[in-house]
C-alpha positions as CSV (number, residue, x, y, z in Angstrom):
1,M,21.7,137.7,166.3
2,K,19.7,134.9,164.5
3,P,18.2,134.9,161.1
4,G,14.7,136.7,161.2
5,D,15.6,138.6,164.3
6,L,16.1,141.7,162.5
7,D,12.8,141.3,160.6
8,N,11.1,140.8,164.3
9,L,12.5,143.8,165.4
10,R,11.4,145.8,162.6
11,H,7.9,144.5,162.7
12,L,7.6,145.1,166.5
13,I,9.0,148.6,166.5
14,G,6.6,149.3,163.7
15,T,3.6,147.6,165.1
16,C,4.2,149.5,168.5
17,I,4.6,153.1,166.7
18,K,1.4,152.5,164.6
19,S,-0.4,151.3,167.9
20,V,0.4,154.4,169.7
21,R,-0.3,156.5,166.9
22,Q,-3.6,155.5,166.3
23,K,-4.4,155.4,170.1
24,K,-3.5,159.0,170.2
25,G,-6.0,159.7,167.2
26,L,-3.0,161.0,164.8
27,S,-3.0,160.5,161.0
28,L,0.5,159.8,159.4
29,E,0.1,163.2,158.2
30,Q,-0.1,164.7,161.6
31,L,2.7,162.7,162.8
32,E,4.9,164.1,159.9
33,S,4.2,167.5,161.0
34,L,5.0,166.7,164.5
35,T,8.3,164.8,163.8
36,G,9.6,166.4,160.5
37,I,9.9,162.7,159.3
38,E,8.4,162.1,155.8
39,E,5.0,160.2,155.8
40,A,6.5,157.8,153.2
41,N,9.4,157.1,155.6
42,L,6.8,156.7,158.5
43,R,4.6,154.2,156.4
44,K,7.7,152.2,156.0
45,I,8.7,152.1,159.7
46,E,5.1,151.3,160.7
47,S,4.9,148.5,158.0
48,G,8.2,147.0,159.2
49,T,10.2,147.7,156.0
50,R,12.4,150.3,157.7
51,L,14.3,149.8,160.8
52,P,14.2,153.3,162.5
53,T,17.7,154.8,163.7
54,M,17.8,155.5,167.7
55,P,17.4,159.1,167.0
56,T,14.5,158.5,164.8
57,I,12.9,156.4,167.5
58,M,13.8,159.1,170.1
59,I,12.0,161.8,167.9
60,L,9.0,159.5,167.4
61,S,8.7,158.4,171.0
62,N,8.6,162.1,172.0
63,A,6.1,163.2,169.6
64,L,3.7,160.5,170.8
65,G,4.4,161.1,174.3
66,V,5.7,157.9,175.4
67,S,9.1,156.9,176.6
68,H,11.8,154.9,175.0
69,R,11.5,152.4,178.1
70,E,7.7,151.9,177.0
71,L,8.7,151.3,173.6
72,Q,11.1,148.4,174.8
73,E,8.2,147.1,177.3
74,F,6.0,146.9,174.2
75,E,8.3,144.9,172.2
76,F,8.9,142.6,175.1
77,N,5.1,142.1,175.9
78,M,4.7,141.6,171.9
79,E,7.1,138.9,171.9
80,E,5.5,137.1,174.9
81,K,2.2,137.1,173.2
82,S,3.7,135.5,170.0
83,E,5.1,132.8,171.6
């Protein structure tokens, strides 16, 4: 892993979660109710300051109605666009 890779990963995952949440018309408060994850932690994840654990990613993907695979594809597509 190169320097900056972890920062990039946090940003990509956060961007994906925020994008899906907004497309579903959910507020952070509503996502908190669906997942049990505190709004403050959701903000940190979406802003890329906190890398969610795999169980957290699974909870979020289930609540947002997307598969883990879709999250991975989103990350790959975002990396291609930034190159």
